[in-house]
Structure formats: C-alpha cells, structure tokens
SEFIZA-3560 file (N, C-alpha, C; in Angstrom, 3 decimals):
REM SEFIZA-3560
<numar><xx>0.825</xx><yy>-1.054</yy><zz>0.186</zz><atom>N</atom></numar>
<numar><xx>-0.229</xx><yy>0.112</yy><zz>-0.240</zz><atom>CA</atom></numar>
<numar><xx>0.515</xx><yy>1.632</yy><zz>0.144</zz><atom>C</atom></numar>
<numar><xx>1.070</xx><yy>2.340</yy><zz>-1.094</zz><atom>N</atom></numar>
<numar><xx>1.378</xx><yy>3.368</yy><zz>-1.042</zz><atom>CA</atom></numar>
<numar><xx>0.938</xx><yy>4.039</yy><zz>-0.178</zz><atom>C</atom></numar>
<numar><xx>-0.262</xx><yy>4.267</yy><zz>-0.229</zz><atom>N</atom></numar>
<numar><xx>-1.297</xx><yy>5.263</yy><zz>0.706</zz><atom>CA</atom></numar>
<numar><xx>-0.639</xx><yy>5.393</yy><zz>1.963</zz><atom>C</atom></numar>
<numar><xx>-0.549</xx><yy>6.867</yy><zz>2.476</zz><atom>N</atom></numar>
<numar><xx>-0.157</xx><yy>7.035</yy><zz>3.973</zz><atom>CA</atom></numar>
<numar><xx>-0.829</xx><yy>6.796</yy><zz>4.896</zz><atom>C</atom></numar>
<numar><xx>-0.790</xx><yy>5.924</yy><zz>6.116</zz><atom>N</atom></numar>
<numar><xx>-1.780</xx><yy>6.018</yy><zz>6.967</zz><atom>CA</atom></numar>
<numar><xx>-1.778</xx><yy>7.144</yy><zz>8.037</zz><atom>C</atom></numar>
<numar><xx>-2.878</xx><yy>7.596</yy><zz>8.310</zz><atom>N</atom></numar>
<numar><xx>-2.955</xx><yy>8.973</yy><zz>9.389</zz><atom>CA</atom></numar>
<numar><xx>-3.112</xx><yy>8.971</yy><zz>10.544</zz><atom>C</atom></numar>
<numar><xx>-2.472</xx><yy>9.018</yy><zz>11.679</zz><atom>N</atom></numar>
<numar><xx>-3.552</xx><yy>8.720</yy><zz>12.762</zz><atom>CA</atom></numar>
<numar><xx>-3.585</xx><yy>10.226</yy><zz>13.552</zz><atom>C</atom></numar>
<numar><xx>-4.923</xx><yy>9.958</yy><zz>14.035</zz><atom>N</atom></numar>
<numar><xx>-5.735</xx><yy>10.792</yy><zz>14.643</zz><atom>CA</atom></numar>
<numar><xx>-5.928</xx><yy>10.440</yy><zz>16.389</zz><atom>C</atom></numar>
<numar><xx>-6.188</xx><yy>11.352</yy><zz>16.620</zz><atom>N</atom></numar>
<numar><xx>-6.397</xx><yy>11.164</yy><zz>18.243</zz><atom>CA</atom></numar>
<numar><xx>-7.745</xx><yy>12.317</yy><zz>18.790</zz><atom>C</atom></numar>
<numar><xx>-8.818</xx><yy>11.916</yy><zz>19.121</zz><atom>N</atom></numar>
<numar><xx>-9.700</xx><yy>12.715</yy><zz>19.823</zz><atom>CA</atom></numar>
<numar><xx>-10.664</xx><yy>12.525</yy><zz>20.997</zz><atom>C</atom></numar>
<numar><xx>-11.305</xx><yy>13.395</yy><zz>21.623</zz><atom>N</atom></numar>
<numar><xx>-11.914</xx><yy>13.121</yy><zz>22.773</zz><atom>CA</atom></numar>
<numar><xx>-12.668</xx><yy>11.213</yy><zz>22.888</zz><atom>C</atom></numar>
<numar><xx>-13.300</xx><yy>11.208</yy><zz>21.461</zz><atom>N</atom></numar>
<numar><xx>-14.037</xx><yy>10.122</yy><zz>21.003</zz><atom>CA</atom></numar>
<numar><xx>-13.260</xx><yy>8.837</yy><zz>20.746</zz><atom>C</atom></numar>
<numar><xx>-11.271</xx><yy>8.839</yy><zz>20.823</zz><atom>N</atom></numar>
<numar><xx>-10.832</xx><yy>7.617</yy><zz>20.722</zz><atom>CA</atom></numar>
<numar><xx>-9.623</xx><yy>8.188</yy><zz>19.840</zz><atom>C</atom></numar>
<numar><xx>-8.924</xx><yy>7.000</yy><zz>19.402</zz><atom>N</atom></numar>
<numar><xx>-7.892</xx><yy>7.009</yy><zz>18.352</zz><atom>CA</atom></numar>
<numar><xx>-8.270</xx><yy>6.274</yy><zz>17.164</zz><atom>C</atom></numar>
<numar><xx>-7.641</xx><yy>6.954</yy><zz>15.951</zz><atom>N</atom></numar>
<numar><xx>-8.166</xx><yy>6.572</yy><zz>14.272</zz><atom>CA</atom></numar>
<numar><xx>-7.013</xx><yy>6.223</yy><zz>13.686</zz><atom>C</atom></numar>
<numar><xx>-7.129</xx><yy>5.237</yy><zz>12.936</zz><atom>N</atom></numar>
<numar><xx>-6.091</xx><yy>5.320</yy><zz>11.667</zz><atom>CA</atom></numar>
<numar><xx>-6.886</xx><yy>5.308</yy><zz>10.472</zz><atom>C</atom></numar>
<numar><xx>-6.516</xx><yy>6.261</yy><zz>9.300</zz><atom>N</atom></numar>
<numar><xx>-7.376</xx><yy>6.654</yy><zz>8.154</zz><atom>CA</atom></numar>
<numar><xx>-6.293</xx><yy>6.607</yy><zz>6.807</zz><atom>C</atom></numar>
<numar><xx>-6.758</xx><yy>5.722</yy><zz>5.723</zz><atom>N</atom></numar>
<numar><xx>-6.233</xx><yy>5.757</yy><zz>4.615</zz><atom>CA</atom></numar>
<numar><xx>-7.454</xx><yy>5.911</yy><zz>3.857</zz><atom>C</atom></numar>
<numar><xx>-7.148</xx><yy>6.953</yy><zz>2.828</zz><atom>N</atom></numar>
<numar><xx>-7.916</xx><yy>6.692</yy><zz>1.739</zz><atom>CA</atom></numar>
<numar><xx>-8.078</xx><yy>6.168</yy><zz>0.760</zz><atom>C</atom></numar>
<numar><xx>-9.084</xx><yy>5.720</yy><zz>0.605</zz><atom>N</atom></numar>
<numar><xx>-9.357</xx><yy>4.425</yy><zz>-0.553</zz><atom>CA</atom></numar>
<numar><xx>-9.867</xx><yy>3.349</yy><zz>0.524</zz><atom>C</atom></numar>
<numar><xx>-10.163</xx><yy>2.147</yy><zz>-0.548</zz><atom>N</atom></numar>
<numar><xx>-10.621</xx><yy>0.965</yy><zz>-0.077</zz><atom>CA</atom></numar>
<numar><xx>-9.360</xx><yy>-0.111</yy><zz>0.175</zz><atom>C</atom></numar>
<numar><xx>-9.497</xx><yy>-0.213</yy><zz>1.439</zz><atom>N</atom></numar>
<numar><xx>-8.231</xx><yy>-1.393</yy><zz>2.104</zz><atom>CA</atom></numar>
<numar><xx>-8.908</xx><yy>-2.411</yy><zz>3.230</zz><atom>C</atom></numar>
<numar><xx>-8.288</xx><yy>-3.542</yy><zz>3.990</zz><atom>N</atom></numar>
<numar><xx>-8.726</xx><yy>-4.089</yy><zz>4.367</zz><atom>CA</atom></numar>
<numar><xx>-8.144</xx><yy>-3.772</yy><zz>5.897</zz><atom>C</atom></numar>
<numar><xx>-8.904</xx><yy>-4.139</yy><zz>6.855</zz><atom>N</atom></numar>
<numar><xx>-8.197</xx><yy>-3.971</yy><zz>8.232</zz><atom>CA</atom></numar>
<numar><xx>-6.917</xx><yy>-4.474</yy><zz>8.322</zz><atom>C</atom></numar>
<numar><xx>-6.468</xx><yy>-5.743</yy><zz>7.880</zz><atom>N</atom></numar>
<numar><xx>-5.046</xx><yy>-6.135</yy><zz>7.310</zz><atom>CA</atom></numar>
<numar><xx>-4.002</xx><yy>-5.385</yy><zz>7.273</zz><atom>C</atom></numar>
<numar><xx>-4.384</xx><yy>-4.804</yy><zz>5.887</zz><atom>N</atom></numar>
<numar><xx>-3.275</xx><yy>-4.337</yy><zz>4.755</zz><atom>CA</atom></numar>
<numar><xx>-3.414</xx><yy>-2.895</yy><zz>5.823</zz><atom>C</atom></numar>
<numar><xx>-4.416</xx><yy>-2.265</yy><zz>6.575</zz><atom>N</atom></numar>
<numar><xx>-4.150</xx><yy>-1.007</yy><zz>7.416</zz><atom>CA</atom></numar>
<numar><xx>-3.206</xx><yy>-1.355</yy><zz>8.126</zz><atom>C</atom></numar>
<numar><xx>-3.185</xx><yy>-2.437</yy><zz>8.912</zz><atom>N</atom></numar>
<numar><xx>-2.122</xx><yy>-2.705</yy><zz>10.314</zz><atom>CA</atom></numar>
<numar><xx>-0.714</xx><yy>-3.002</yy><zz>9.689</zz><atom>C</atom></numar>
<numar><xx>-0.548</xx><yy>-3.605</yy><zz>8.513</zz><atom>N</atom></numar>
<numar><xx>0.614</xx><yy>-4.079</yy><zz>7.803</zz><atom>CA</atom></numar>
<numar><xx>1.105</xx><yy>-2.607</yy><zz>7.358</zz><atom>C</atom></numar>
<numar><xx>0.514</xx><yy>-1.596</yy><zz>6.773</zz><atom>N</atom></numar>
<numar><xx>0.913</xx><yy>-0.490</yy><zz>6.522</zz><atom>CA</atom></numar>
<numar><xx>1.564</xx><yy>0.421</yy><zz>7.341</zz><atom>C</atom></numar>
<numar><xx>0.658</xx><yy>0.790</yy><zz>8.051</zz><atom>N</atom></numar>
<numar><xx>0.819</xx><yy>1.080</yy><zz>9.628</zz><atom>CA</atom></numar>
<numar><xx>1.542</xx><yy>1.212</yy><zz>10.323</zz><atom>C</atom></numar>
<numar><xx>2.482</xx><yy>-0.057</yy><zz>10.574</zz><atom>N</atom></numar>
<numar><xx>3.607</xx><yy>-0.310</yy><zz>11.317</zz><atom>CA</atom></numar>
<numar><xx>4.619</xx><yy>-0.600</yy><zz>10.290</zz><atom>C</atom></numar>
<numar><xx>4.501</xx><yy>-0.630</yy><zz>9.086</zz><atom>N</atom></numar>
<numar><xx>6.037</xx><yy>-0.563</yy><zz>7.945</zz><atom>CA</atom></numar>
<numar><xx>5.963</xx><yy>1.084</yy><zz>8.077</zz><atom>C</atom></numar>
<numar><xx>4.887</xx><yy>2.013</yy><zz>8.185</zz><atom>N</atom></numar>
<numar><xx>5.057</xx><yy>3.449</yy><zz>7.960</zz><atom>CA</atom></numar>
<numar><xx>5.753</xx><yy>3.810</yy><zz>9.463</zz><atom>C</atom></numar>
<numar><xx>5.868</xx><yy>2.996</yy><zz>10.577</zz><atom>N</atom></numar>
<numar><xx>6.043</xx><yy>3.350</yy><zz>11.792</zz><atom>CA</atom></numar>
<numar><xx>5.301</xx><yy>4.053</yy><zz>12.610</zz><atom>C</atom></numar>
<numar><xx>3.757</xx><yy>4.219</yy><zz>11.953</zz><atom>N</atom></numar>
<numar><xx>2.710</xx><yy>5.181</yy><zz>12.560</zz><atom>CA</atom></numar>
<numar><xx>2.383</xx><yy>4.344</yy><zz>14.159</zz><atom>C</atom></numar>
<numar><xx>2.332</xx><yy>2.842</yy><zz>13.882</zz><atom>N</atom></numar>
<numar><xx>2.050</xx><yy>2.498</yy><zz>15.344</zz><atom>CA</atom></numar>
<numar><xx>3.181</xx><yy>1.001</yy><zz>15.461</zz><atom>C</atom></numar>
<numar><xx>3.180</xx><yy>0.527</yy><zz>16.792</zz><atom>N</atom></numar>
<numar><xx>3.822</xx><yy>-0.657</yy><zz>17.185</zz><atom>CA</atom></numar>
<numar><xx>3.006</xx><yy>-1.828</yy><zz>17.142</zz><atom>C</atom></numar>
<numar><xx>3.862</xx><yy>-2.885</yy><zz>17.284</zz><atom>N</atom></numar>
<numar><xx>2.936</xx><yy>-4.043</yy><zz>17.029</zz><atom>CA</atom></numar>
<numar><xx>1.836</xx><yy>-4.123</yy><zz>18.336</zz><atom>C</atom></numar>
<numar><xx>0.955</xx><yy>-5.059</yy><zz>17.627</zz><atom>N</atom></numar>
<numar><xx>-0.310</xx><yy>-5.029</yy><zz>18.841</zz><atom>CA</atom></numar>
<numar><xx>-1.530</xx><yy>-3.818</yy><zz>18.954</zz><atom>C</atom></numar>
<numar><xx>-0.778</xx><yy>-2.690</yy><zz>18.604</zz><atom>N</atom></numar>
<numar><xx>-1.658</xx><yy>-1.631</yy><zz>18.458</zz><atom>CA</atom></numar>
<numar><xx>-3.162</xx><yy>-1.505</yy><zz>17.604</zz><atom>C</atom></numar>
<numar><xx>-3.707</xx><yy>-1.251</yy><zz>17.766</zz><atom>N</atom></numar>
<numar><xx>-5.347</xx><yy>-0.845</yy><zz>16.927</zz><atom>CA</atom></numar>
<numar><xx>-5.493</xx><yy>-2.868</yy><zz>16.797</zz><atom>C</atom></numar>
<numar><xx>-5.089</xx><yy>-3.801</yy><zz>17.489</zz><atom>N</atom></numar>
<numar><xx>-5.507</xx><yy>-5.087</yy><zz>16.467</zz><atom>CA</atom></numar>
<numar><xx>-6.819</xx><yy>-5.817</yy><zz>17.224</zz><atom>C</atom></numar>
<numar><xx>-7.659</xx><yy>-4.865</yy><zz>18.011</zz><atom>N</atom></numar>
<numar><xx>-8.733</xx><yy>-4.980</yy><zz>18.448</zz><atom>CA</atom></numar>
<numar><xx>-9.825</xx><yy>-4.013</yy><zz>18.100</zz><atom>C</atom></numar>
<numar><xx>-9.193</xx><yy>-3.087</yy><zz>17.361</zz><atom>N</atom></numar>
<numar><xx>-10.096</xx><yy>-1.856</yy><zz>16.870</zz><atom>CA</atom></numar>
<numar><xx>-11.111</xx><yy>-1.755</yy><zz>16.058</zz><atom>C</atom></numar>
<numar><xx>-12.233</xx><yy>-1.105</yy><zz>16.006</zz><atom>N</atom></numar>
<numar><xx>-13.452</xx><yy>-1.422</yy><zz>14.958</zz><atom>CA</atom></numar>
<numar><xx>-12.707</xx><yy>-0.457</yy><zz>13.672</zz><atom>C</atom></numar>
<numar><xx>-13.262</xx><yy>-1.659</yy><zz>12.319</zz><atom>N</atom></numar>
<numar><xx>-12.937</xx><yy>-1.211</yy><zz>11.176</zz><atom>CA</atom></numar>
<numar><xx>-14.112</xx><yy>-0.808</yy><zz>10.636</zz><atom>C</atom></numar>
<numar><xx>-14.050</xx><yy>0.290</yy><zz>9.536</zz><atom>N</atom></numar>
<numar><xx>-15.349</xx><yy>0.645</yy><zz>8.817</zz><atom>CA</atom></numar>
<numar><xx>-14.871</xx><yy>1.610</yy><zz>7.499</zz><atom>C</atom></numar>
<numar><xx>-16.022</xx><yy>1.453</yy><zz>6.629</zz><atom>N</atom></numar>
<numar><xx>-15.524</xx><yy>2.550</yy><zz>5.610</zz><atom>CA</atom></numar>
<numar><xx>-16.747</xx><yy>3.449</yy><zz>5.460</zz><atom>C</atom></numar>
<numar><xx>-16.201</xx><yy>4.547</yy><zz>4.911</zz><atom>N</atom></numar>
<numar><xx>-17.280</xx><yy>5.729</yy><zz>4.881</zz><atom>CA</atom></numar>
<numar><xx>-16.504</xx><yy>6.721</yy><zz>3.692</zz><atom>C</atom></numar>
<numar><xx>-17.831</xx><yy>7.443</yy><zz>3.178</zz><atom>N</atom></numar>
<numar><xx>-17.353</xx><yy>8.995</yy><zz>2.379</zz><atom>CA</atom></numar>
<numar><xx>-17.229</xx><yy>9.723</yy><zz>3.783</zz><atom>C</atom></numar>
<numar><xx>-16.215</xx><yy>10.896</yy><zz>3.269</zz><atom>N</atom></numar>
<numar><xx>-15.872</xx><yy>11.882</yy><zz>4.408</zz><atom>CA</atom></numar>
<numar><xx>-16.153</xx><yy>13.141</yy><zz>3.268</zz><atom>C</atom></numar>
<numar><xx>-16.285</xx><yy>14.056</yy><zz>4.319</zz><atom>N</atom></numar>
<numar><xx>-16.084</xx><yy>15.459</yy><zz>3.538</zz><atom>CA</atom></numar>
<numar><xx>-15.680</xx><yy>16.375</yy><zz>4.496</zz><atom>C</atom></numar>
<numar><xx>-14.430</xx><yy>17.309</yy><zz>4.069</zz><atom>N</atom></numar>
<numar><xx>-13.228</xx><yy>18.131</yy><zz>4.791</zz><atom>CA</atom></numar>
<numar><xx>-14.287</xx><yy>18.850</yy><zz>5.133</zz><atom>C</atom></numar>
<numar><xx>-14.563</xx><yy>20.134</yy><zz>6.462</zz><atom>N</atom></numar>
<numar><xx>-15.208</xx><yy>21.444</yy><zz>6.386</zz><atom>CA</atom></numar>
<numar><xx>-14.455</xx><yy>22.164</yy><zz>7.262</zz><atom>C</atom></numar>
<numar><xx>-14.480</xx><yy>23.468</yy><zz>7.317</zz><atom>N</atom></numar>
<numar><xx>-13.586</xx><yy>24.044</yy><zz>8.192</zz><atom>CA</atom></numar>
<numar><xx>-13.883</xx><yy>23.920</yy><zz>9.700</zz><atom>C</atom></numar>
<numar><xx>-12.928</xx><yy>23.646</yy><zz>10.518</zz><atom>N</atom></numar>
<numar><xx>-12.719</xx><yy>23.956</yy><zz>11.956</zz><atom>CA</atom></numar>
<numar><xx>-13.263</xx><yy>24.829</yy><zz>12.283</zz><atom>C</atom></numar>
<numar><xx>-14.215</xx><yy>25.036</yy><zz>13.409</zz><atom>N</atom></numar>
<numar><xx>-14.644</xx><yy>26.196</yy><zz>14.130</zz><atom>CA</atom></numar>
<numar><xx>-12.992</xx><yy>27.278</yy><zz>14.288</zz><atom>C</atom></numar>
<numar><xx>-13.253</xx><yy>28.390</yy><zz>14.701</zz><atom>N</atom></numar>
<numar><xx>-12.433</xx><yy>29.314</yy><zz>14.498</zz><atom>CA</atom></numar>
<numar><xx>-11.376</xx><yy>29.192</yy><zz>15.676</zz><atom>C</atom></numar>
<numar><xx>-11.561</xx><yy>28.855</yy><zz>16.759</zz><atom>N</atom></numar>
<numar><xx>-10.278</xx><yy>28.707</yy><zz>17.831</zz><atom>CA</atom></numar>
<numar><xx>-10.511</xx><yy>27.158</yy><zz>18.205</zz><atom>C</atom></numar>
<numar><xx>-10.852</xx><yy>26.011</yy><zz>17.710</zz><atom>N</atom></numar>
<numar><xx>-10.768</xx><yy>24.853</yy><zz>17.639</zz><atom>CA</atom></numar>
<numar><xx>-9.226</xx><yy>24.465</yy><zz>17.936</zz><atom>C</atom></numar>
<numar><xx>-8.239</xx><yy>25.119</yy><zz>16.825</zz><atom>N</atom></numar>
<numar><xx>-6.605</xx><yy>24.917</yy><zz>17.031</zz><atom>CA</atom></numar>
<numar><xx>-6.739</xx><yy>23.813</yy><zz>15.803</zz><atom>C</atom></numar>
<numar><xx>-7.859</xx><yy>23.137</yy><zz>15.088</zz><atom>N</atom></numar>
<numar><xx>-7.485</xx><yy>22.846</yy><zz>13.634</zz><atom>CA</atom></numar>
<numar><xx>-7.908</xx><yy>23.359</yy><zz>12.458</zz><atom>C</atom></numar>
<numar><xx>-7.201</xx><yy>23.168</yy><zz>11.370</zz><atom>N</atom></numar>
<numar><xx>-7.702</xx><yy>23.910</yy><zz>10.576</zz><atom>CA</atom></numar>
<numar><xx>-9.081</xx><yy>23.461</yy><zz>9.725</zz><atom>C</atom></numar>
<numar><xx>-9.331</xx><yy>22.163</yy><zz>9.862</zz><atom>N</atom></numar>
<numar><xx>-10.092</xx><yy>21.384</yy><zz>9.641</zz><atom>CA</atom></numar>
<numar><xx>-11.076</xx><yy>20.265</yy><zz>9.960</zz><atom>C</atom></numar>
<numar><xx>-12.001</xx><yy>19.630</yy><zz>9.397</zz><atom>N</atom></numar>
<numar><xx>-12.817</xx><yy>18.353</yy><zz>10.335</zz><atom>CA</atom></numar>
<numar><xx>-13.047</xx><yy>17.474</yy><zz>9.019</zz><atom>C</atom></numar>
<numar><xx>-12.589</xx><yy>16.153</yy><zz>9.067</zz><atom>N</atom></numar>
<numar><xx>-13.396</xx><yy>15.463</yy><zz>7.855</zz><atom>CA</atom></numar>
<numar><xx>-14.244</xx><yy>14.758</yy><zz>8.578</zz><atom>C</atom></numar>
<numar><xx>-15.594</xx><yy>15.144</yy><zz>8.420</zz><atom>N</atom></numar>
<numar><xx>-16.861</xx><yy>14.565</yy><zz>8.394</zz><atom>CA</atom></numar>
<numar><xx>-17.539</xx><yy>13.443</yy><zz>7.840</zz><atom>C</atom></numar>
<numar><xx>-17.959</xx><yy>12.117</yy><zz>8.704</zz><atom>N</atom></numar>
<numar><xx>-18.488</xx><yy>11.513</yy><zz>7.795</zz><atom>CA</atom></numar>
<numar><xx>-19.937</xx><yy>11.361</yy><zz>7.364</zz><atom>C</atom></numar>
<numar><xx>-20.120</xx><yy>11.086</yy><zz>6.016</zz><atom>N</atom></numar>
<numar><xx>-21.256</xx><yy>11.500</yy><zz>5.153</zz><atom>CA</atom></numar>
<numar><xx>-21.870</xx><yy>10.158</yy><zz>4.862</zz><atom>C</atom></numar>
<numar><xx>-23.183</xx><yy>10.023</yy><zz>4.519</zz><atom>N</atom></numar>
<numar><xx>-23.897</xx><yy>9.188</yy><zz>3.744</zz><atom>CA</atom></numar>
<numar><xx>-23.495</xx><yy>8.708</yy><zz>2.284</zz><atom>C</atom></numar>
<numar><xx>-23.765</xx><yy>9.642</yy><zz>1.536</zz><atom>N</atom></numar>
<numar><xx>-23.452</xx><yy>9.925</yy><zz>0.051</zz><atom>CA</atom></numar>
<numar><xx>-22.494</xx><yy>10.465</yy><zz>-0.051</zz><atom>C</atom></numar>
<numar><xx>-21.307</xx><yy>9.621</yy><zz>-1.161</zz><atom>N</atom></numar>
<numar><xx>-20.590</xx><yy>10.565</yy><zz>-1.795</zz><atom>CA</atom></numar>
<numar><xx>-20.957</xx><yy>12.114</yy><zz>-2.433</zz><atom>C</atom></numar>
<numar><xx>-20.302</xx><yy>13.268</yy><zz>-2.176</zz><atom>N</atom></numar>
<numar><xx>-21.041</xx><yy>14.363</yy><zz>-3.075</zz><atom>CA</atom></numar>
<numar><xx>-19.849</xx><yy>15.033</yy><zz>-3.779</zz><atom>C</atom></numar>
<numar><xx>-19.748</xx><yy>15.985</yy><zz>-4.625</zz><atom>N</atom></numar>
<numar><xx>-18.827</xx><yy>16.886</yy><zz>-4.510</zz><atom>CA</atom></numar>
<numar><xx>-17.515</xx><yy>17.208</yy><zz>-4.316</zz><atom>C</atom></numar>
<numar><xx>-16.318</xx><yy>16.716</yy><zz>-3.946</zz><atom>N</atom></numar>
<numar><xx>-15.390</xx><yy>17.330</yy><zz>-2.730</zz><atom>CA</atom></numar>
<numar><xx>-14.876</xx><yy>15.884</yy><zz>-1.727</zz><atom>C</atom></numar>
<numar><xx>-16.026</xx><yy>15.188</yy><zz>-1.935</zz><atom>N</atom></numar>
<numar><xx>-16.177</xx><yy>13.908</yy><zz>-0.623</zz><atom>CA</atom></numar>
<numar><xx>-14.761</xx><yy>12.944</yy><zz>-0.834</zz><atom>C</atom></numar>
<numar><xx>-14.386</xx><yy>12.149</yy><zz>-0.080</zz><atom>N</atom></numar>
<numar><xx>-13.509</xx><yy>11.146</yy><zz>-0.647</zz><atom>CA</atom></numar>
<numar><xx>-13.948</xx><yy>9.870</yy><zz>0.497</zz><atom>C</atom></numar>
<numar><xx>-13.323</xx><yy>8.616</yy><zz>-0.352</zz><atom>N</atom></numar>
<numar><xx>-14.069</xx><yy>7.242</yy><zz>0.626</zz><atom>CA</atom></numar>
<numar><xx>-12.590</xx><yy>7.031</yy><zz>1.471</zz><atom>C</atom></numar>
<numar><xx>-13.264</xx><yy>6.507</yy><zz>2.477</zz><atom>N</atom></numar>
<numar><xx>-11.754</xx><yy>6.174</yy><zz>3.392</zz><atom>CA</atom></numar>
<numar><xx>-11.889</xx><yy>4.944</yy><zz>4.172</zz><atom>C</atom></numar>
<numar><xx>-10.782</xx><yy>4.132</yy><zz>4.530</zz><atom>N</atom></numar>
<numar><xx>-10.952</xx><yy>2.735</yy><zz>5.249</zz><atom>CA</atom></numar>
<numar><xx>-10.647</xx><yy>3.568</yy><zz>6.642</zz><atom>C</atom></numar>
<numar><xx>-11.241</xx><yy>3.271</yy><zz>7.927</zz><atom>N</atom></numar>
<numar><xx>-10.610</xx><yy>3.546</yy><zz>9.119</zz><atom>CA</atom></numar>
<numar><xx>-10.708</xx><yy>2.762</yy><zz>10.114</zz><atom>C</atom></numar>
<numar><xx>-9.800</xx><yy>2.492</yy><zz>11.235</zz><atom>N</atom></numar>
<numar><xx>-9.853</xx><yy>1.681</yy><zz>12.293</zz><atom>CA</atom></numar>
<numar><xx>-9.670</xx><yy>2.932</yy><zz>13.327</zz><atom>C</atom></numar>
<numar><xx>-10.930</xx><yy>2.116</yy><zz>14.235</zz><atom>N</atom></numar>
<numar><xx>-11.207</xx><yy>3.288</yy><zz>15.531</zz><atom>CA</atom></numar>
<numar><xx>-10.897</xx><yy>2.557</yy><zz>16.849</zz><atom>C</atom></numar>
<numar><xx>-9.816</xx><yy>3.010</yy><zz>17.770</zz><atom>N</atom></numar>
<numar><xx>-9.684</xx><yy>2.312</yy><zz>18.903</zz><atom>CA</atom></numar>
<numar><xx>-10.766</xx><yy>3.301</yy><zz>20.280</zz><atom>C</atom></numar>
<numar><xx>-11.301</xx><yy>2.917</yy><zz>20.949</zz><atom>N</atom></numar>
<numar><xx>-11.790</xx><yy>3.685</yy><zz>22.173</zz><atom>CA</atom></numar>
<numar><xx>-11.325</xx><yy>3.630</yy><zz>23.067</zz><atom>C</atom></numar>
//
C-alpha cells in the first residue's frame, strides 16, 4: 500500500485513516511498516469504511479542518478506510 496511514486522536478515541478501499489487515501492516503504530496497537479496533467531507473547523478549535463522515458521496468528498480504538 503506497497510501499514507494517518493517525488521529480525539476525545472519542484514536483513529487510523487511509484514503481508499483497504482491509483492516492491509491498514495494520502498512501502519506498522510506516512506523505509525507498534505491534499490537489497534489489533482489537473497530473497522469501517465511509465517505468523508472535509469542512473548516471552528475558529478557536486549534485545527484547520475536520473530516466528517457522510452517507452518500458528493462533490469534494473522499472514500476512506478507518480503524477506531476507543
């Protein structure tokens, strides 16, 4: 997998995100190879796939944007595979 595995942490948990259609096993292998996580991290994580839309974050949130899941694809959205560890 050439795509970058992105690690995100929020109050809701920790996430690994890869744009595109990938399996949990592909994501874990790539994340470990890229040094994003260690062995055993995210093994019991919840896997799902969704379309996302990037929107501007609130002014004082400290972030530039948020990626929000959406039900159907729309202009400017992207499809991603996600692992969520609560």
